[in-house]
N, C-alpha and C positions, 0 to 999 in steps of 0.2 A: 415581565419583570426580569427574566434572564437576559433579555436583550439589553435592558438598562444596565444591569450589573456587568455584563460583558464589556461594556464601553467605559467602565470606570477604571481609572488608573489605580495602581497600588494593591490590587486584589489577587490577580494571577489565577491560574488553574487550580492550584491547591486550595487557595482561600475560597474560591467559588464552590469547590467541592465540599468544603467544611460548612459553608453557609447552607448549601443545598441539603446536606444531610441533617443539619441541626434545626432548620426552619421549614417544616412542612408547608407553611403558608408564607412564602417569600415576601409578600407585601408588608408583613409586620416588621421587616428590616428597617423601614423608615422610622419606626417608633423606638428603635433601640438606641441606647447611648453609645458613644464611642468606646467606652471601656468594655461594654458587653460584646460589641462587635470584635474588638481586639481579642477578647478571651476566646471567641469562637474561631476566628480565622488565624490566630497566632501571628499576626502581622507585627512588623516593627512599628514604632511610633511614627516614623516618617511616612511609611506606606499607609498606615491607618489614616493619617491626616489627609493624604491625597485621596484615598478612597472615600472618606466621609464627605469631603468637599464635592467630589464628582457625584456621589450618591444623591446629594441634595441640589445639584445644579446642572447636571448633564442634560442638554436639550433633546431628549429622546424623540419628541414629535418631529422636530426639524430633521433629524437624521433618518427617521422612517420615511419622510417625504422625499428626502434627497436620494435614498436608496431606490425608492420606487421610480423616481424620475430617471435613474441610471440603470434600470433593469437588473438591479441586484436583489436577488431573493435571499431569504434566510429561514432556517429551521432550527428549532431547539430540540434538545434530547427528550422533551416531553411531547413533541408532536408525533402524530401517528405515522407520518411519512419519513421520520428519521430512520435511517437504515438499521434494521434489527441487529445485524452482525456487528456494527460499529458500537452499538449501545453496550456491548459486553466486553469491550477491550479494557485494558488497564488505563484509567484516567481518560474516559471518552470525552471528546469535545462537547461542551454544553451547548454550543451554538456553531452552526456552519453557515458561511456566506456562499451563495451560489450564483454563477452566471452561465446561462445556457440551458440545456435540456435536463431539467430536474428529474424527469422520468427515468433517466439512466441509473439513478440511485436504486431503483427497484428492479433492475435487470437481474434475471435469474442466475446468469453465469458471468462472473467478473474475474479476470485474471490479472494480477499485478505483474508487471515486467520491469525489472530493475537491473542495474549493473554499473559498471565503472563509468565515470565521467570521461575517462580516456579510452572509451570503447574503440576496438580495432575493427578491421574488416571482418574478423571472425564473427563478432556480434552482429554487425550490419548484415552480413550474408545470411546468417541463421534467422534473424528476425524477418528479413525480406522473404525468406522461404516459408517461414512458419505462420506469420501473422495473417496473410490472406486466407489460409485454411482455417485459422482460429475464428476470424470474424465471419466467415461463411457459415459457421455454426452458431452465430449470434452471441459470441463471447465478447464482452466489452473489455477493452484493454485499459488498465489503470496504471498510471505512473506519476512521476513527480516533476515533470517539465524541466528537469536538470539537463545539463550538457551530457553528451554521450548516449548511453543506452536508453535513457528516458526519452530523449528527443527522437531517437530512431523509432522507438516503440509507438509513440504518438503519431509520427508522420506515416509510418507504414500502415497503421490502422486506418488513417484518413484516406490514404491513397488507394487502399484496398476496398474502400466503400463501407468500412466498419464504423464503430463508435468507440470513443475513448474518453476517459475521465482523467483530468489532471489535478493533482493535489499540490498546492503551492505553499511556500513557507513565508508568505508576506500577504499584504492586502492587494487588492486588484489594481491599485494605482502605482504599484511598485513591482512590476513583473521582473522576476529574476530567473535566469540571466537575461539581460536586455536584448541579447541577440534572438531570444525566443518570443519577443513581443508580437510578431506577426502570427506565429504559431498559436500563441495564447488567444489572439483576436479571433482566429479561425475557430478555435475550440469554444470560445464564449458565444459564437454565433450558431454553431452547428453541433456541438458536442457538450461537454460540461467541464467547467473549471470551478474548483471549490477551495476554501480556506477557512481556518478558524479565526483568522485575523481580520479586523475591520479594514476597509479599503485604504486608509491612510497609514497603515503600519508598514514600516520598512523591514526588509529581511534582516534577521540577526542570526549569527552562527548557531545559537542554541535552538532556533526555530526548526532547523532541518531534522535533527534526530526526533523531535516531537512530531513533525509532519509524517514521519515514517510509520507511526502507529496507525495513522488514518489510512495510508496506502494499503497496509496489510489488513486492517480491520474491515475495509470495504470489500475485500476480495476473498474468493474461496480458496485460492492458492497463490503462491508467489513464485515466479520463475526468475532465476538469476542467471545472467549470461556470463559476464566476466566480473571478477571482483578481487581486489587485493585482500590479504588476510586481515588487515586492520583497516576497515573502511566503514562508511555510513551504510553500505549495503548489508554489512554484518548486523548493524543495529536493526534494520528492517527484518532480517531473518530471525533475530532474537524475538522481536515483537510477534512475528508470525507464529513461531513455535509456541510462545507463551499463550497465544490466542487460539491454539489448536488448529492453525492453518497448515496445509501441506507446503513444504518448501521443496521446490524443484530446481535442479541445477544442471546447466550445460557443462560437461566435463571439458577440461582443457589440457594442454601439454604439460607434462611434468617439468618443473623448473621455470615455467613462465610465471612471472610475478602476478599477472592478471588472471591466472588460473589457480593460484594458491588458495584463494578464498573459496571458490566453488569446489575445488577438489577436496579441501578440508571439510566443507559442509557435507559432501557426499560420504566422506569417511566417517562422519559423525551420525550418518543416518538419513540425510536428505535424499530425495528421489533423484536418481540419475536419469536425465532425459537424453535419449539417443534418437528418438523420432517423435513426430507429432502425436502418435498413438499413446505415448507415455503420458502426455499432457491430458489427452482425452480420457484416459482411464482414471486419472486422479479427479477430474472434474465430473465424471459420470456422464460424459457425452457419448 
């Protein structure tokens, strides 16, 4: 039933959450009148009309078959293999689409690595040095397939023979950025790519901050390399802190715009990383 609701337009994450909380038996939703559904979900009339139409017409069986034919797996928040740590974040995704090695979700140690899309040689050199040692300890690297630090993290994990998980802000048919389509293909074959959006959904600006809660929610800790003071990286750090995750930061030069974010987080209490041992101590390795 969650699969069906997830594909309906006009409902959104908040509306789905309200339905989930109000209806212990979701199949009874089909029996409800539009006015009752609107009262539960607090949708606008336009969105309610869209949702009610899709609720009673979306071809679920056809999409289930289509996903199976294209090796797209999916899990809901009610499934036993849904990541326990993700279940307890603020507004957890009710459904995840997966391509690749689903078993990576159950890896004991997962470290999110994020940073600036304008990552410099400083980030590249540090990750090139650290990631082989991390994956040698069977730590799975989680990131967002974005330009810059994310791309470096995924590629270094792969080249070092480790495993990596990519969390994207679109459906599988619309990999973003397009320059990472080959990297995404490699990850869908031998690692794991996941998203809360159906394959046909294009990336929207507001998807990216939401995506960050999944990155931090999957991981035991979040390592930040370079970041401006006001950036999407800060959103992920906020999610991590609110979820009780450790936030680790690589310090940078005073006055460097790409170090302002990390240095500020350290000043606020984030763990300063000066060596690989600092990461191991936080992960209990």
